[in-house]
C-alpha positions in Angstrom: 76.3 58.8 120.7 80.0 58.2 120.9 82.9 58.1 118.7 86.2 56.9 120.3 89.0 58.0 118.0 92.5 56.8 118.4 95.8 57.0 116.7 96.0 55.0 113.6 97.5 51.6 114.3 97.5 52.2 118.1 95.3 50.1 120.4 92.9 52.3 122.4 94.6 51.4 125.6 98.2 52.2 124.5 99.9 55.6 124.3 101.0 57.0 120.9 104.7 57.2 120.5 106.6 60.2 119.2 106.6 58.5 115.7 103.0 57.9 115.6 100.9 60.0 113.3 97.5 60.7 114.3 95.0 60.4 111.5 91.2 60.3 111.4 89.1 57.7 110.0 87.0 58.5 106.8 83.9 58.5 109.0 81.9 61.5 109.8 81.0 62.1 113.5 77.3 63.0 113.7 76.4 65.6 116.4 73.1 65.2 118.2 70.3 67.6 117.7 67.9 68.6 120.5 65.1 71.0 120.9 66.3 74.3 122.3 63.7 74.5 125.0 63.8 70.8 126.0 67.5 70.9 126.3 67.0 73.4 129.2 70.7 74.2 129.6 71.9 76.8 132.3 75.4 77.9 131.5 76.9 77.6 134.8 79.7 75.0 134.3 78.1 72.4 136.5 77.1 69.8 133.7 74.2 68.6 135.7 71.5 68.6 133.1 70.1 65.5 131.5 71.2 66.6 128.0 74.9 66.1 129.0 74.4 62.5 130.0 75.6 59.8 127.8 78.9 58.9 126.0 81.4 61.6 125.2 81.8 62.7 121.6 85.6 62.7 121.9 87.9 61.7 124.7 91.1 60.5 123.2 93.2 63.6 123.0 96.9 63.6 122.2 99.8 65.8 123.5 100.5 68.3 120.8 102.9 70.6 122.8 105.5 69.1 123.1 104.7 67.3 119.8 105.1 63.7 121.2 101.3 62.8 120.3 101.4 60.7 123.5 98.2 59.9 125.5 97.7 62.6 128.3 98.1 61.8 131.9 94.6 63.1 132.7 91.3 62.3 131.3 89.3 64.7 129.1 85.7 64.2 128.0 84.2 66.4 125.3 80.5 66.5 124.5 78.5 68.6 122.1 75.0 68.9 120.8 73.1 71.4 118.7 69.8 73.0 118.7 67.9 75.1 116.2 69.4 78.2 117.9 73.1 77.3 118.6 75.6 74.8 119.7 76.4 73.5 123.2 79.7 72.0 124.2 81.0 70.8 127.6 84.4 69.6 128.9 84.8 67.3 131.9 88.3 67.5 133.0 90.2 65.1 135.4 93.2 66.7 137.1 94.5 66.7 140.8 93.0 69.8 142.5 96.4 70.8 143.9 97.8 71.1 140.4 95.2 73.4 139.0 96.4 76.8 137.7 93.7 79.7 137.6 94.4 83.1 136.4 92.0 85.9 135.8 92.7 88.2 133.0 91.0 90.6 130.5 89.3 88.9 127.4 91.7 87.6 124.7 94.9 87.8 126.9 96.0 84.4 125.5 99.7 84.5 126.4 99.1 83.7 130.1 99.9 80.2 131.5 96.8 78.7 133.0 94.4 75.9 132.6 91.9 76.4 129.7 90.0 74.5 127.1 88.9 75.4 123.7 87.1 74.2 120.6 87.2 75.5 116.9 84.4 75.1 114.4 85.3 75.4 110.8 81.8 76.6 109.7 82.8 76.8 106.0 83.0 73.0 106.1 85.9 73.1 103.7 88.9 74.6 105.6 88.5 78.1 104.5 87.7 79.9 107.8 86.8 78.9 111.4 85.9 80.4 114.8 87.9 79.4 118.0 86.3 79.7 121.4 88.4 79.3 124.7 87.4 79.4 128.4 90.0 79.6 131.2 89.2 78.4 134.6 87.4 81.4 136.2 85.2 82.1 133.2 87.6 84.2 131.1 86.8 84.2 127.5 89.1 84.3 124.6 87.9 83.9 120.9 88.9 84.7 117.4 89.2 83.4 113.8 91.4 81.1 111.8 92.3 81.2 108.1 94.3 78.6 106.3 96.4 76.9 107.7 97.3 78.5 111.0 96.6 82.3 110.7 95.1 82.9 114.0 93.5 86.1 114.8 91.9 87.3 118.1 90.1 90.4 116.8 86.6 88.8 116.5 84.6 89.1 119.8 81.4 87.0 119.7 78.4 87.2 121.9 78.6 83.7 123.4 78.4 82.3 126.9 80.6 80.2 129.0 81.2 79.1 132.5 83.5 76.9 134.5 83.5 75.0 137.8 85.9 73.3 140.1 84.9 69.7 140.8 86.1 67.0 143.2 88.3 65.4 140.5 89.3 68.5 138.5 87.1 71.1 136.8 84.4 71.5 134.1 83.5 74.0 131.4 80.2 74.7 129.5 79.8 76.7 126.4 76.8 78.1 124.3 77.4 79.7 121.0 74.5 81.1 118.9 74.6 80.1 115.4 74.0 83.7 114.4 77.4 84.8 115.9 79.3 82.8 113.1 79.3 83.3 109.3 78.7 80.1 107.3 77.7 79.3 103.7 74.0 78.6 102.9 73.3 75.1 103.0 70.0 73.0 102.8 69.7 69.9 105.0 72.7 68.3 106.6 75.7 70.6 107.3 79.4 69.6 107.6 81.5 71.5 110.1 85.2 70.9 110.9 85.9 70.4 114.6 89.1 70.8 116.8 89.4 70.7 120.5 92.3 71.6 122.8 93.1 71.7 126.4 96.0 73.5 128.1 97.4 72.1 131.4 99.6 74.9 132.9 101.5 72.9 135.5 102.8 70.5 132.9 103.2 73.2 130.3 101.4 71.1 127.9 98.7 71.4 125.2 96.5 68.4 124.3 94.3 68.3 121.1 92.1 66.3 118.9 92.8 65.6 116.0 96.5 65.5 117.0 97.8 68.4 114.9 101.1 69.8 116.5 102.7 72.8 115.0 105.5 70.7 113.8 103.3 69.4 111.0 101.9 71.7 108.2 98.3 70.9 108.1 95.8 72.4 110.6 92.6 74.0 109.5 92.2 71.6 106.5 92.7 68.4 108.7 89.9 69.1 111.2 87.5 66.2 112.2 84.4 66.5 110.0 81.2 66.5 111.9 77.6 66.4 110.7 75.0 68.9 112.0 71.2 68.7 111.3 68.8 71.6 110.8 71.3 74.4 111.1 69.5 77.4 109.8 70.3 80.4 111.8 67.6 82.9 112.4 67.7 86.6 111.5 69.5 88.5 114.2 69.8 92.1 114.9 71.5 94.0 117.6 71.8 97.8 118.6 74.7 99.1 120.7 73.8 102.5 121.9 76.5 104.3 124.0 76.9 107.5 126.0 80.1 108.9 127.2 81.5 111.9 129.2 85.1 113.1 128.8 86.6 115.6 131.2 89.8 117.2 129.8 91.7 118.4 132.9 94.1 120.5 130.7 91.4 122.4 128.9 89.0 122.2 131.8 86.4 121.0 129.4 83.7 118.5 129.6 82.3 116.9 126.4 79.3 114.5 126.1 78.7 112.2 123.2 76.1 109.6 122.2 76.0 107.3 119.3 75.1 103.9 118.2 76.6 100.7 116.7 74.2 98.5 114.6 74.5 94.8 113.7 72.1 92.9 111.4 72.6 89.4 110.0 69.5 88.4 107.9 71.1 85.1 107.1 74.0 82.8 107.8 76.1 84.2 104.9 75.6 87.9 105.2 76.4 90.6 108.0 75.9 94.3 108.1 77.5 96.5 110.7 77.5 100.3 111.0 78.2 103.0 113.5 76.9 106.6 113.9 79.0 109.2 115.8 81.2 106.6 117.3 83.3 107.4 120.4 86.5 105.5 120.4 87.6 107.3 123.7 90.7 106.5 125.7 89.5 103.1 127.0 92.7 101.3 125.6 96.3 102.7 125.2 99.2 102.0 123.0 102.7 101.0 124.3 105.1 103.7 124.7 107.6 103.6 121.6 110.3 106.1 120.8 111.1 105.9 117.2 113.5 108.5 115.6 114.0 106.6 112.3 112.2 107.0 109.0 110.3 103.7 109.5 106.7 104.1 110.8 105.7 102.1 113.9 102.7 99.9 113.6 100.1 99.9 116.4 97.3 97.2 116.4 93.6 97.9 116.1 91.8 98.0 119.5 88.4 99.4 118.4 85.7 96.8 118.5 83.8 98.1 115.5 86.9 97.8 113.1 88.0 94.6 114.7 84.6 92.8 113.9 84.8 91.0 110.4 88.3 92.5 109.7 89.9 89.2 108.7 88.3 89.2 105.2 90.4 92.4 104.6 93.6 90.7 105.7 94.8 89.4 102.3 97.9 87.5 103.0 99.9 86.3 106.1 102.0 89.5 105.8 98.9 91.3 107.0 99.2 89.7 110.3 102.9 89.5 110.6 104.3 91.3 113.6 107.5 92.6 112.2 109.9 92.4 109.3 107.9 91.8 106.1 104.6 93.3 107.4 102.3 94.8 104.8 98.6 95.6 105.3 96.4 97.1 102.7 93.5 97.9 105.1 95.1 99.3 108.4 92.1 100.8 110.1 94.3 102.7 112.5 94.5 105.3 109.6 90.7 106.0 110.1 90.2 108.7 112.7 93.9 109.1 113.2 95.7 112.5 113.3 94.3 114.7 110.5 96.4 116.5 107.8 97.7 119.6 109.3 95.8 122.8 107.9 97.7 125.4 105.8 98.9 128.0 108.2 100.4 131.5 107.5 104.2 131.8 107.2 105.8 131.7 110.7 102.8 130.2 112.3 103.3 126.8 114.0 100.7 124.3 115.1 100.7 123.7 118.8 101.7 120.1 119.7 98.4 119.5 121.5 96.5 120.5 118.5 98.7 118.4 116.2 98.2 115.1 118.1 94.5 115.2 118.5 92.6 112.3 116.8 89.9 113.0 114.2 86.2 112.4 115.0 84.2 110.0 112.8 80.8 110.8 111.5 80.1 107.2 110.8 81.2 103.9 109.3 79.7 100.8 107.7 80.8 97.2 106.9 79.2 94.5 105.0 80.6 90.9 104.8 79.2 87.8 103.3 79.5 84.8 101.0 77.9 83.7 97.8 79.0 80.2 96.8 82.7 79.9 96.6 83.1 83.8 96.9 83.5 85.7 100.1 83.3 89.5 100.1 83.6 92.6 102.2 82.8 96.3 101.8 83.8 99.0 104.2 83.4 102.9 104.3 84.2 105.4 107.0 83.7 109.2 107.0 85.7 111.5 109.2 84.4 114.8 110.5 86.2 118.1 109.7 88.8 119.0 112.2 89.4 122.5 113.8 92.5 123.8 115.1 93.1 126.7 117.6 96.3 128.7 116.9 96.9 132.0 118.6 93.2 132.6 119.1 92.6 131.9 115.5 90.6 128.9 114.3 91.7 126.8 111.2 89.6 124.0 109.6 90.7 120.9 107.8 88.4 118.6 105.9 88.0 115.0 107.0 88.8 112.1 104.9 86.6 109.4 103.4 87.9 105.8 103.3 86.5 102.9 101.2 87.7 99.3 100.9 86.3 96.5 98.6 87.2 92.9 98.8 86.3 89.7 96.9 87.9 86.4 97.5 87.4 83.1 95.6 88.2 79.9 97.6 88.1 76.2 96.7 90.0 72.9 97.4 90.0 71.2 94.0 93.4 69.5 93.7 94.7 71.1 96.9 94.0 71.4 100.6 93.2 75.0 99.9 93.5 77.6 97.1 92.2 81.2 96.6 92.3 84.2 94.4 91.4 87.6 95.7 90.9 91.2 94.7 90.9 94.3 96.9 90.7 98.0 96.3 91.0 100.9 98.7 90.4 104.6 98.2 91.1 107.6 100.5 89.3 110.7 99.3 90.2 114.2 100.5 89.9 117.7 98.9 93.8 117.9 98.8 94.0 114.7 96.8 92.9 111.2 96.4 94.8 107.8 96.8 93.7 104.4 95.3 95.4 101.0 95.8 94.5 97.8 94.0 95.8 94.4 94.8 95.5 90.8 93.5 96.3 88.0 96.0 96.8 84.4 95.4 96.9 81.4 97.8 97.6 77.5 97.4 98.2 74.9 100.0 99.1 71.4 98.6 97.0 68.4 99.3 99.5 67.0 101.9 100.2 70.5 103.4 103.9 70.3 102.5 103.8 73.3 100.0 102.2 76.7 100.7 102.4 79.6 98.3 101.0 83.1 99.2 101.5 86.3 97.2 100.1 89.5 95.9 100.5 92.0 93.0 99.9 95.7 93.9 99.2 99.0 92.2 98.9 102.4 93.8 97.7 105.7 92.3 98.1 108.8 94.3 96.5 112.1 92.6 96.5 110.4 89.4 100.3 111.1 89.0 102.5 108.8 91.2 101.6 105.4 90.0 103.4 102.5 91.6 103.7 98.8 91.1 105.0 95.9 93.2 104.4 92.4 94.3 105.7 89.6 96.6 105.6 85.7 96.7 106.1 83.7 100.0 106.7 80.0 99.7 106.9 77.6 102.6 108.0 73.9 102.2 107.7 71.5 105.1 110.3 68.8 104.0 109.7 66.7 107.1 108.2 66.9 110.6 109.3 70.0 112.4 111.4 71.3 109.4 110.3 74.3 107.4 111.9 76.3 104.6 110.7 79.7 103.8 111.5 81.8 100.7 110.2 85.4 100.5 110.6 87.5 97.4 109.7 91.2 97.2 109.9 93.8 94.5 108.2 97.3 95.1 109.1 100.2 92.8 109.9 103.6 94.1 106.4 104.9 93.6 104.4 102.1 95.3 102.6 103.8 98.3 99.8 102.2 100.2 100.1 104.2 103.4 97.1 106.4 102.9 94.9 103.5 104.2 97.4 100.7 104.5 100.8 100.0 106.3 104.0 99.4 104.2 107.5 99.8 105.8 109.2 100.9 102.5 109.0 101.0 98.7 112.0 101.0 96.2 113.2 97.6 97.1 114.1 94.3 95.6 114.3 91.8 98.5 115.2 88.0 98.8 115.0 86.4 102.2 115.4 82.6 103.0 114.7 81.2 106.4 115.0 77.6 108.0 113.3 76.4 111.0 113.6 73.1 113.0 111.3 72.3 116.0 111.7 69.2 117.9 110.6 67.9 121.3 110.7 65.2 123.9 114.5 65.5 124.2 116.5 64.3 127.3 118.1 67.3 128.6 115.5 69.8 127.4 111.7 69.7 126.5 111.6 71.4 123.3 114.1 73.1 121.0 113.6 75.5 118.2 116.4 76.5 115.9 116.2 78.8 113.1 118.5 80.7 110.7 118.0 83.3 107.9 119.8 84.8 105.0 118.5 88.2 103.5 119.7 90.5 100.7 118.0 93.6 99.4 118.8 96.4 97.2 117.0 99.6 95.9 116.3 100.3 92.3 119.4 102.4 92.0 121.4 99.2 92.8 122.4 100.2 96.3 122.6 97.2 98.8 120.2 98.3 101.5 120.0 95.1 103.4 122.2 92.0 103.7 122.7 89.7 106.7 122.5 86.4 108.2 121.6 85.1 111.7 120.5 82.3 113.8 118.2 81.9 116.7 117.8 79.1 119.4 114.9 78.8 121.7 114.8 76.1 124.4 112.1 75.2 126.8 113.8 73.3 129.7 112.4 70.5 131.6 111.3 72.8 134.5 109.5 74.9 131.8 111.8 77.9 132.0 112.6 79.2 128.6 116.0 80.3 127.2 116.4 82.3 124.0 119.4 83.4 122.1 120.1 85.0 118.7 123.1 86.2 116.9 123.1 88.1 113.6 125.8 89.7 111.3 125.2 92.4 108.8 128.0 93.4 106.4 128.6 96.9 104.9 125.4 98.2 103.3 123.6 101.4 102.5 120.9 103.4 104.2 118.6 105.4 101.8 115.8 106.0 104.4 117.2 107.8 107.5 118.5 110.8 105.7 114.8 111.6 105.2 115.2 112.2 101.4 118.8 113.9 101.6 120.8 111.1 100.1 122.1 107.5 100.5 125.0 106.8 102.8 127.3 103.8 103.7 127.0 102.2 107.1 129.4 99.9 108.9 129.1 96.2 109.4 127.7 95.1 112.6 127.0 92.1 114.9 124.1 91.7 117.2 123.8 89.4 120.1 120.8 88.9 122.4 120.1 86.5 125.3 117.0 86.3 127.3 115.8 83.9 130.2 112.2 83.6 131.6 111.2 81.3 134.4 107.9 79.2 134.3 105.0 81.7 134.0 102.6 79.3 135.6 104.2 79.9 138.9 103.3 82.5 141.6 106.5 84.3 140.9 108.1 84.5 137.5 111.2 86.4 136.3 112.4 87.7 133.0 116.0 88.8 132.1 117.5 90.1 128.9 120.9 91.3 127.8 122.0 92.4 124.4 125.0 93.9 122.6 124.0 95.7 119.3 126.1 97.4 116.6 125.5 101.0 115.6 125.6 102.4 112.0 129.2 104.0 112.3 130.9 101.4 114.3 129.6 102.1 117.9 127.5 99.8 120.1 124.6 99.7 122.3 124.4 97.7 125.6 120.9 96.9 126.7 119.5 94.9 129.7 116.0 94.3 131.0 114.8 92.7 134.1 111.2 91.9 135.0 109.2 90.3 137.8 105.6 89.1 137.8 103.9 88.3 141.0 100.4 86.7 141.3 99.5 87.0 145.0 96.0 85.5 144.2 94.3 84.0 141.2 92.6 87.4 140.6 95.5 89.6 141.0 98.7 90.3 139.1 101.6 92.7 139.6 104.2 93.2 136.9 107.4 95.1 137.3 110.0 95.7 134.5 112.9 98.0 134.0 115.1 98.4 131.0 118.3 100.4 130.4 120.2 101.2 127.2 123.7 102.6 126.9 124.3 103.8 123.4 127.7 104.8 121.8 127.8 106.2 118.4 124.0 106.6 117.8 123.7 108.2 114.5 120.8 110.6 113.8 120.0 113.0 111.0 119.7 116.7 112.0 119.1 119.0 109.0 120.2 119.7 105.3 123.1 117.3 104.9 124.1 117.1 108.5 124.2 114.1 110.9 125.4 113.7 114.6 126.4 110.8 116.5 125.3 110.7 120.2 126.3 109.0 123.5 123.0 108.3 125.1 121.5 106.7 128.1 117.9 105.4 128.2 115.7 104.2 131.1 112.3 102.4 130.7 110.5 101.5 133.9 107.0 99.8 133.5 104.4 98.9 136.2 101.2 97.0 135.6 98.5 95.8 138.2 95.4 93.9 137.4 92.6 93.0 139.9 89.5 91.0 139.0 86.8 91.1 141.7 85.1 88.7 139.3 85.6 87.5 135.7 83.4 90.3 134.5 85.0 93.2 136.4 88.5 94.5 136.2 90.6 97.2 137.8 93.9 97.8 136.0 96.7 100.2 136.3 99.4 100.7 133.6 102.5 102.9 133.8 105.1 103.2 131.1 107.8 105.9 130.9 110.8 106.2 128.6 113.5 108.9 129.3 116.5 109.5 127.0 119.5 111.8 127.5 121.7 112.1 124.5 125.0 114.0 124.3 126.5 115.1 121.0 129.6 113.2 120.0 130.8 113.5 116.4 129.6 115.4 113.4 129.1 114.3 109.7 128.0 115.6 106.5 126.8 113.9 103.3 128.0 115.8 100.3 125.8 115.7 97.3 126.6 113.0 94.8 128.6 110.9 97.4 127.7 108.0 99.7 130.2 108.5 102.4 129.6 110.4 105.7 132.5 112.7 106.3 133.5 113.7 109.8 133.6 117.5 110.2 133.9 120.0 112.9 130.7 121.0 114.6 128.8 123.5 112.5 128.0 126.9 114.0 124.8 126.9 116.2 123.2 125.6 119.2 124.1 122.1 120.8 122.6 119.1 119.4 122.2 117.6 123.0 118.6 116.5 123.6 116.3 114.7 125.9 113.2 112.7 125.2 110.3 111.9 127.6 107.4 109.7 126.8 104.7 108.8 129.4 101.6 106.6 129.5 99.7 106.3 132.6 96.2 104.7 132.8 93.8 103.6 135.5 90.8 101.6 134.3 87.7 100.0 135.5 85.6 97.8 133.3 82.4 96.0 134.2 81.0 93.6 131.5 77.4 93.9 132.3 76.5 91.3 129.6 78.2 89.9 126.4 79.5 92.9 124.5 77.9 95.3 127.0 80.4 97.3 129.1 80.8 100.2 131.5 84.2 101.9 131.4 85.8 104.4 133.8 89.1 105.5 132.5 91.7 108.0 133.6 94.6 108.6 131.2 97.7 110.8 131.3 100.2 110.8 128.5 103.0 112.9 127.2 105.6 113.0 124.3 108.3 115.6 124.3 111.6 116.3 122.8 113.6 119.0 124.7 117.0 120.2 125.4 119.3 118.3 127.7 117.5 117.5 131.1 118.2 115.3 134.1 116.0 112.3 134.1 114.0 113.2 137.3 113.4 116.7 135.7 112.1 114.9 132.5 109.7 112.7 134.4 108.5 115.5 136.7 107.7 117.8 133.7 105.8 115.0 131.8 103.8 114.2 134.9 102.9 117.8 135.8 102.5 119.2 132.3 101.3 116.3 130.1 100.0 116.6 126.6 96.9 114.6 127.5 95.1 114.4 130.9 91.5 113.2 130.8 88.8 111.1 132.6 86.3 109.1 130.4 83.2 107.4 131.5 81.5 105.3 128.9 78.4 103.0 128.9 77.7 100.6 126.0 74.9 98.2 126.0 73.6 95.7 123.6 70.0 95.2 122.8 68.9 92.6 120.2 67.6 89.2 119.3 
């Protein structure tokens, strides 16, 4: 069965021009259905089974990056058929062998330039949610979910199978995805599923897709090709994931053994239950080293598989997945099992640093997600164990917290490409006090995709006393191809606080931000150009202007696939009401920031990165920054990365105590080393080293008198020097063997340190962190999947 799809108005043998709009016919592509046993497919990438013979389902891809929509220079044949147990897909890919780029990486490392193919299934059939599955040459898997219209998330890890093979004229790929791995509404008889396929060709720096949906046009998920499947009725599935781990703490000279189990049950296509007992989230993944001396918290992404699974239903708006700026998350699962509240200690007794940074053990957690008609829902609960602290041979106990999240989302497409209305509630219970948050979120995408409206109303209640309110609205308007206008409106009162379970940078704000973005391709001197600008104004509820500024950014992909990025921003006088840590609001100087970076084509054996920046400080000083990096790939299965950064700060303003502030002249070094070696696609040996060292010398001294907003320069108050040094270290060596899908053996050694001391030389700082770290442990963990 074949469906040869081409650009509207373009003969099949003619390339589409940059002005061609690729649209689909109103026809629905039927997908063949075969008996699972008779299909007899072995997932090895060879495509030599009888079931793969015949006409391709789709072969007319279009170039979507750059967004020319031209016909690709190499052929692609995509085939798909279904059985009662799952869906099979294959790619036959033409390409000169000497141009093929193969790179081995860990799963879901999608920012690496290499040859890969992917397909996405909108199993909702109505543009509500979808699953994408990607295979790179060498059998490296990537996968995730999509929500309207391009909210892509890589946290979902499904138990699916894939393999690739080099061929005489290019390469090939083969997929098998059990129906039970994907949520879908209950449907009797024929089922409609949206389909999108994509191919990345690294040596050209291009992406090809069908339908032709480049990022310069607004619609994506709602514009997938509609396909028709017969007899899709997933069988009940269950899985058990028992684990056993051993952790040796070299500092305490202590060995700890743990066992536990994760459970997965999907009785139907529209309901899934997962739970975990005595989980061990051990040190198999590490966070990047970050030095943050401001009042704003640093967000760290979730890396624990149990909490990643099915998490997208709790991500209520695009701000839940924003990487910076307006980020707001109501269910930040990193709060669960994080550092416990410190216990009440006698006067004069301090908690040792090692005791303060220990995470909390979990007793268990459970999560249920599903769909009933046009409603999707999610329920999650987690329970922490009590924590014990040893201080001066005394043991103190702190009760654990209980976390609960409830989510309900109504979705349809009447009169729009997508619209939705959702409710979410979270509660954190602890003997010292409870915290509740409620949210109402709304979503609408116009039928032509030009207008998108996302927003949320919020209410928080901590200990039945501090009740807070707030809300925001984000509006995107795509006025023409490649041009997007964004307006973001935010209002949070001074009591709104979602941080017991969520993540919120600040409250007490009224914020307006407008941004303009223009993306264009197929230029003469450069390949792609992305230009954007923004204007922002914010004030707190006392009327102080806390944020005002404007800036512009230009990103250029050159014809040789090198990338140049530059941004300039200007911020007039404004007030800081955060970094006095509750001791007042003070005026800060106007500043101008400039950044320039250059990166060579990452598909090459060697790639280089360089960055230079000149940044303003709060009281008129400046910071100079430079970064240099090299990536070397001596073989397809080995990558070595080196990077070093240096900051020279003049006039770095930091709060000290009471009403006192100090500016510092500081120097910071940040070396990084990474090495990855893959004996096979399922085995990985990696080494990561990150260190940040800071030496700060006191310069000038200021005080903020009560009732004023001006920092007054004063002579140094009596007392010790304010000079300080900081050392933060992260070193990890890890071996991972993927025995089977979602079944792994880990052997991980981790050393980490975070210390602020008096003034030290850089070599002394590093030597002390290496010899006397806060964490030094070896973990061996085996997790294996049993199930249907």
